[in-house]
Structures are given as C-alpha cells and as structure tokens.
N, C-alpha and C positions, 0 to 999 in steps of 0.2 A: 812347385813354380807355375802359374797360366799363363799362356802366353793369347793376345786377341791380335785380330788384325782391320786393320781400316783404309784408309785414307792419309796418307799426312803431311798438316800444313806448319812449311815455315820451320826449315829442317833443322831442327835440334835435339840434344837430348836432357832429358828433364829425370829430377827422381823427390818422393818428399811423400805426407800421408794424404791418403783421398779425403776432398769434403763431395759425397751424391748430395747434388741438388735434385732431386726429384719434383718436375715443371708440370705435372701436367694433372695432379690428382686431382681430384673433382668437389673441391673446398668448400661451394658456393650451392646454399641449403635456397631449393623452394621456396618460395615465401605465399601464400594467397594473400589479396589486398583487393581492395574494396576503389582505393581510387586511383586510379589508374593515368591521370590526368600528373596527378605526383609526379609518378614514376618518372611516367615522361618524362616532366622538365629535372628532374634528378639527371635521367643520359643526357639530356641538354648541357647543361651546366657541367657535370663529367667531361662529356666531349670535349669543352670551350679548355677546361683544365689538363687534359690529356695534348689539345694539342700546344697548349704553350711547355708541356713540358717537353713535347720532341720538338719545338721548335729551337729551343733551350741545348737539349742533345745536338739537333743539326747543328747547329752553330757550333759548338767544341769540335763535333770531327771533322765538320770545315777548317776550323783551326788548328787544328790535329794531323786529321789525316787526309785533308782535301777535298774537293770540291764530290767526286766520280764513289768515294768511300758514304761519304754526309746521305747524300741521294738517299739512302737506304734508309734513312729519315725522315725524306718529305714525302718518298711513295705511303710509309706509315699513316702520314699524319693527312695526304691523302687521302686514303681508307676513311678514317672520321669523318672527309665532307662526301664520300658515296653515299648515295640520296639510296643508291639499294642495300646498303650495310643497313643503314639507320631505319629505314623502311621496314627491314627485315626483324628488329630488336624493336619495331613500335608494337607489331605485326606480334607478335609475341606476346609482349606486356598485354594489349587487347584483348584477345582470342586467349587465352592461357591466365590470365588476371594473376597475376607472378612479376613479385619484386624484379625491380629494376637489373640487380644482378646476377641472377638467374638465365635473363633476357636475353644477356650481353652474355651471359657465357655459350648459352643454346646454340643463342644465332652466329654467332662465331664460330662454335664448336663445325656446325650445319653448312658453312663457306668454309669452313676448312678442310673440312670430309671434301668436297665438290675442287677442290686446289689438289688436295693429291690426288684424285682418283682419276683428273688430266695420264690425257698421253703423253705432254709433254715436259721431256725430263724437269725445263725452270718454274713452269708452272706448277708440277709437282712442292715441286721447293717454297716456293711461296706460301705455303698452309703455313708453316711456322709464323713466316710472316704475320698471317689473321691472326692466332695465337696470343701471340705477343701481343699484338695492338685490342686485342678484346682484352686479355688480361691487365695489362695496363689502363683502359676503361673500368674492372673491377675496381683496380685499384686505387683510382681513384672516384670510386661509387663511394667505397667506403674509408675514406682520409687516411691511403695508408703510400709512405712516400715509396721514391723505385726501388723498385727491387735489384740487391745487389747480391752475387753469389761471393762470398766472407769463405773464403780459408783462413789457414793458421798459416804463419811465415813455409812461403815457399811450399806452400800445399797445390794439390794439384786438384782440378774441378773437374768432378765427372755429373758426367746429368743425362736425359731423353735425349734432348738438344737444349741449345742455349741457344737463345735471341736475340738480337743484334744489341738490342737496349743493355742487357748483360754483359753478354762484351767488350760494351765501349765504357760498360760501370766498374769492372772491374779494377784492383789494382798492382798492377804488373810487379809492384815491388813485391806483392804477399802470394802472387799468381804465377804458379814454376811454370805448370802444362795446362788446356785445356783434353777432355777425352771425352765426346759424343758415342751414345749409340748409335742413332740415326744423322742426316746430315750427308751431304756431299760436295766436295772441292767447288761448287758453283752455289751454296747454300751462303744466302750472307753472316750467318756467325763463320765459316772459312774463311772471305773475302774480308771481317774485320776482325779477326786472329792474324791472318797470317797480315795487314794493313799494321796492326801492334805490335807487330814482334811477339807474338803469342803463341811457342810452339802447342799443337796441336794434331788430335788423329780421330777426326772423323766417322761415324758409320759403322764402328766397332762390334753391332747388332746388341738387343735384347735379353741375351747374356752375363754381359758380360754386369749390365745391372744386377740382374740375377744375383750374382756372386762375391759384387765390390759394396763394403761398408766401408762407412766413415772410420778413417783412422790404419784402413789398409796399406802397406808399404806396397808405392806401383814407383814403374821406372815408365818409363814414355820415350821412344825413339819416332819421333817424325819425319826422321829420313825417309824410313823405312815402312811410318806407317804404323807401329804395333806398339803393342801398350803389355805389359811382365801382371802380373798381381804377385807380391812375393817373390822377385827376383832371386835365382841362386847366387851365389856369389862370385860361381863363372860370368852367368850376364849380367854380373852389376859389375866384373874388371873389363870385360869388351863395351857394354858401351858408356863406360867412364873412358877409354880411352877414345873411343870414336867421338865425344865432346871435345878432349883435348886435343885432338887433330884436328876438328872444328874452329876452336877457336884461335891454333894457330895460325892454317889458314887467314882468317880475316883478321889478324895482324899481321901477315903480313902482305897481304893485299895492300892496306893502306901503306903499306912502304913504294905501293907502285903511285902514287900521288904526286903531280907533277912533272909524272914522267910522260916521253913521247909515246904512242900506237905503232910501231915500227916491231917489223921484222928481224931478225935473223941478215937476215938480205937485204934489209933498207927497204921496202913495201911500205906504204903509212898508207892507213885507213884512217877515218875517222868514225870514233863511236862514242852515239849521242845518247840523250835520255827520252822517254814514253813516258807523257804526264798528262791527266784530266782533271788538272786545275791549279788559277796563276797559285794556289797556296803550298803547292809540291815545289818551286821556285825552291826551296830553299833542300830540296832532295835531290835536286836537280845539283847546285853546287859543293854539297855538300858529298856528292860520289865524282866530283873531279868530267863531269861530263864536257865535250867539246862541244855543246848546243843541242838543244832541242831537236829531234828528229822527226816530232807526231807530238804535235798540244792539239788534243780532243775538245774541238770547241766545242761539241753537242752540252760540256757542262756547262756551257750557259742559257741553254734553255727547258734542260730535263730542272724538274723539281719546284717546276715552277706556272702562276697560271694564267700566263700571258707571253708573249711574246718579247726576249729581249728586244730594246731599243738600239736604233744605229748607236747612240751615246753610251747607253750601257757597256755596246761589245767592245768600240771603242779603247773605252777605258782601262777594261782586263786587255785588251789586245797591247798599248801604250804601256802596260805597266808590266809587263812581257819580256817588252822585248828590248825596256829601258833597262828593267832586271836582270836580264842576260848581257849588257853591258858591249855588246856587237858580235856577241856568239852567234851565229845562225840557228833561228828558230821557227820550223817550219809549220808552219798548222796547216792542219785539215780540217775543211768546208764542214760544213753542218752535215752529219751521218746518225739522221734517227730515222727510223725504221725497224724492221726486226724484231729484237727484246727492249727497247727503247721507244716508246710512244703516250711523251706526255702529251694528255687529255684533248689540250687544248687546237694541238693540231689537226684534231677530228679525220686519226685516218680511218679507212674503211678496217671495219677485218675482215683479215684475210687467212683463206688453209695454211697457208707458207709463205708467212710473212717474208723472211730472210730472202725466198725470190720476189720479192713483190718490190712491193711504194718505197722505196729506202731509199738514203742517201742521197748521190745526185739527182736520182731520178725524183725526188721531191722538189728541189731547190729548180729544175731543168721545169715541171710542171707549175711550180709557185714563184715566177722570178721576180714576187716582190717581194717573199723571203733572200732567195739566194743575193739580190740586187744589195739589199740592206746589210748582210753580211759584210758582201763584196766591199762596197762603203767602207764598214769600222775598220778592214784588212789595210786593203791598201791612203785610211786617214794612216794608220796608225805607222805605218809602215815608214813614214818620217820617222821614228824615231828607233830604227836598229836595220837590222839586218834581216830582215823575213825571207821567206818561203812562201806559197801559198801551194797546198795539192788538194786535189781533188780525188776520191773516195767512189769505186762500183762507177770504172769506167769498162764500157762493153763497145763501142767502139766509136768512127772517124769523125761522125756525127755532132756526137754528144762534146767533144772535146774542142768542136768545131765553133759550137753554139755556146759551149764555157767561154772561148777565146774573144767569142763576139760580145758575148756580156761586159766581159772585165772589161775590154775597149772604150764597151758606153757608159761604165761606168767611171773611168782615169779620164772620160772625154767631159762626163757633168760636170768632178770636179776640178778640172783645168777651169772649165769655163766661169767656176764657183772662186776659181781663185783661193781653192784649195788646195795646201800641199801635198806629195805623198812622191814616194822614190820610185826613183825611172828603173832600177835596179832588183825588183824586185821579180823571184824567180818563179816561172807554176810548173807543175807537177805536175802528174798521176802517179795515183795507185793500182799495182796488180793487182789483181784483186779476182779475181775472172778467169780463164782459161781464154775468153774472148779477148782479151786485152794482151792476153802475151801470143798470142795465133796470129793478129797482126799486130803486133811492138813493132816490125820494121815499117811501120807506116804513120803505128800513135809516135815513137820517136824523133822526128825531122821536128812536129809539133809544137812537144815541152822541154823545157829546160829539165826534167829530171821524170825518173822512175822509183817508184818507193812502191817495194813490195811488202804485203799483207798476206802472211804467211796464213793468221788463222782463215783467212776467210778462203785464200787461195784451196786449202786444205778439204775444207767443205766443199767448194763448190766440184774440187778436180773430184775425189773421191766419192758424192758422192754422200757424205755421214755427216748427219747434222749435227754440227759443235757443240750444242748443249745437252745433246744425247747420249748420256751416260751407259745408257744401254747396248747401246751401240760401242761403242768403248774401244773393243778389242777388235772391231774394223781399221777403226784409225790408226792409220801407219803415219806416222807426222815425219816420217823417214823414209816415204816411197818415193822410187825410182821417177815416177812421172812428177813428182813436185818438182825433186832439184831440178828432172830438165826441164819444167817450164822456168826456174828460176834461171840457169843456163841462156838456153833461148832469149828470155829477155834482159837479160847481161848484155847478150853480143846486141842486139837491137840497140840496145842505147850506145854502145861505142860506139859501133858504124856510123849512127849519125850523129856523135860529139853529145851526147847525154851522159850524165852519169847518172847511178846507181845503187841505191842503197834499199834494207830491209829493216821493216819496222812492225815485221809480226812478230809472235814470242821464240820460231826459231832461232832468230839471232841471237837468245840468249844462249839457242844448246850449244856448250861450249865442242860437243866431240862434230860440231860442222862445221863451227870458225873456218880452217886450214882449210873444206871444201871450197867455203865464200868467198875465200880470199882466189885460191884458183880459181874460181870461174872469175872475179877483175868484178867483184863485187865493190865498192864506193866507201859505201857507209856503212853501218851497223848500227840501229837507235833501240837501246833494251832498256828495261824498269831500274831505274838510278839502282838499284842496289845490282846489278850486272855487272854494271859498268867496270871497274875494275875487275874483276874475272875474267873480263874476255878482254879489255889490257892484256891480264896476263899468260892467257893462250899467243895475243897476236906474239909480243913479246920472244915465247922460243920459242915461234917458228921460224924455219928455214927453208922456203921456196923456192928454192934453188938445188935443191935438192930430185 
C-alpha cells in the first residue's frame, strides 16, 4: 500500500479502479506550410466553433450549478476573444510558417507558462484554464468532439490536472472520485468538483502519476485529502467505517428539516443561505434556510460584454424575492474588483487590487453604475422582503454618501410614480478593521451589520487569502478576529441594530457556540451547511 497526500474537496470516501488521463502530452505535430492565410482562417473558424461550445457549456453550468460556477466558462470564452492571445497565434503561424494546430499549442503553452510564473497564487492557477482553452481550440481545428474523462462504472479519474470542461462533462454516475497531481483548492477544477458534489483530492504530487496505472485499486479520502494505492485490509475497513458514519450524519441532518433554530435554553438564531445566482434558489429551498443572508449581485455583471441594464437587474431581483415567498433576502451591492474584474469596467491595473478600487469604492466613484443598481433594487423591493447591504465600508463619510444616494433614488422613483417598499433594511458589511473600530458610530446609521469574515481575516492578519504559500500564517480562529466580531456585535446591539455573519466562519461549527454567546443574531452559510449549523444550535445550552 502507498499513501499520497493533497487537499480534499467535498468530503467523502470513494473506492474504485483508476483511469489515468494524461492531459498534457504533446501530440500535436509541427507541419511546415506555405499558405499562412489559410491557417489563420482555420483559426478564425475554430475560435467561432469553440466559442459556441463554451456558450453551450456556460448555459449548462448555469442551469445545473448557478452563475458563479458558470462564469468559469464565460472567462474561457473571453480568452478566445482576447486580441493578445489571437495575435500570438497568428504571429507563430506567420513567423514560423507552421500549421494552425501547432501555433495554437505553442502560443497557448507560452501564455500558460507566463501565468504559472506569476507571484499571485490565483493567477498561477489560471495556467490550467489557458491550456484548456488552447486544447479545446486544437480539438476544434481537428474536428473532434468535447473531451471527456471516461471511467469504468464507479471508477476514479486520475490526471496531472483536470480543466473545467472535463469536470463539467463527467458522468457522475460513473465517476466515484477525482485525483490530480497538480492544482489547489482555488483551482477551477476544485471549485467545479465541489459544486458538482464529486469527491476529489488535488495536488498530490507528480510521484502519484509515476506510480498509478489504469485498473489499479485506489481509495480516496477527501475528508483528509488522502489517496491510498492498493489499500490494505485495515485501511479499507477504516475508510469504509468513515464513509458509513458520514452517510448516517447526512440522514440525521435531513430529519432536522422544518425544525426551529433554537438552543436548549431557548435562544433563537436565524440561519440563512449565501448564494451567487438566482438559479441557486432550488438549493436554498432544499436546505430549508430561513432566508438569503447574502446574494452576490456581481453575478449579474460577470461574464458580460457590457453593464447589465436596470431592467435586467430588476427582473433578476424580482424573481429572487418572489421565489423566496416573503422570507428575507439580503442583496449585496456590486462587489467588483480584486479577483473579479470584467473588461468593460476598464479598471486600472493595480499592484494590490485587494486594497484598491473595489466594491463600494467603485460605486461611489461611478455613481451612474450605483444608481442603476439601486433603482433596480428598490423597484424589486415591492415584490418581497428585501435588505440591501454595502461592502467594503471603512468610514462614516462613505455611509453618509450611500444613504444620500439611496434617498435620491427613492425620491426619483416616487416622482415617477414607481412603487417600492418603505421597509427595506439597509446594512453594511463589516470587512475591515476600520469598520470595527468605528462600529459604534456606524451602527446608529444602519439597520444591520453583516460580518464578512473572509476579508476581515485577510485585512486583520495581513494575509492574502488567495495565496496558498502563506496558508500556515492564516489562523481563522485568531483571537483578534473573534474580538473584532464581538466588538461589532456589542456596537450593533447598543444602537438597536442586528448583526449577522456571512463569511466562511459562519459555517465553522466549532465556533457556533462562541458566536451565539457573543449575541450574533444570524448566521448565513452555503446551503449545504444550513442543517449542520442548525443541528449544533439545537444541541447547545447557553445557560451553563
């Protein structure tokens, strides 16, 4: 038996025979040509074919997984439209007088290597996306259909890396798990595997591929991020027991549907869901969440070639509110910037975009964008129970300006005879230490706080949350983070506001009791964690 360790994605245990998919073998031949114009024309036709296939993939992902995951394929489509990428392919054809397939492979690999050499961890992971796009383009040039990772029934797909298109094409009934030598938890392969509920272990190292062969028996423990080649009887028994216990827990959690989120001593808390698209409403209902504590409205801006209109946004927000049938829906205003930068925004390149012009800073410096969104939001408020929250707040002046613009928008709507709700709650996200320090001044200005623990942790500990190299320094349970949350809760309650947590820490059940003792009123988590948090709340006795 041999053991390999990586990062686990979507906790489960799986066993099966390996299917090894070698992704990056150089199978494209270099052929000298005379007619460079013909090869360039072939590239143009192949790009159009690839774009159509990616659009089909986008629409499929949108329907199955929601907007945030579908954006992966929108980004791939944008790369095909990128002038620099196309020019580099044409340059190889013209300068080396070679066939289109070779030019696409060479240009793509050169660009991928550029990404792989970048300091930023998130950008390094985009090398796999570039390779996926280039391989899709060469397949179109050759007239091939979409590539799939085909395994035997219950097989485990093993590869160097798995681009998003392969993950999306997998037959879940046949694929028990995935194992990759490369990749990280922020790779698009990991994100899609998690969204499709496929157990995976990523980043186990190149030695794994050197030793694995088609048909080998392996077991995958994606809880612990471990892979066992030819597991012995003791390991089989331990992992089988682990999987059985996990299945029992899932069944027990389902019995909590319809129950209240109330502790043994009578403390009640709201447990809501975080989502990134209207299409995720089904998951919210399946989770039995009490409402939506975070709707990421940037899903309406990503993957587009222009700003969404007021009417497009209104339609989406209205559908969301009507779909929740009176349950509260809190919509976060545009949070573009940092790692989310649509080309049409024409944002300046920044050395550190996480500390740059993002979120509310864009809205306040481009009020025409902000007002369009606010008009759509207030118009939609007539169709349900809405709250609006504003991200990346650092000062009283920002909140004063936000409230001023909200008043202007409502006055305009009223003058035009457009109805809206007078009961829309307005809140701010607590994501910066600055917001915590002045939370006693901010609380009287709003109806609620919502703590974004991901960014609060990043800014407090001075650790880029997209950089896996500094993961050992990121202590999500750091005393400073917990103190900041408690300070925010005290300020909120002292001034009549309520407070929730919508960052990843909200789903950390080791902190649920701590949060309730702080007085947190709402925990908003991914739909998959709603019942798990409810189970913990119902087991607590806070009177002790």
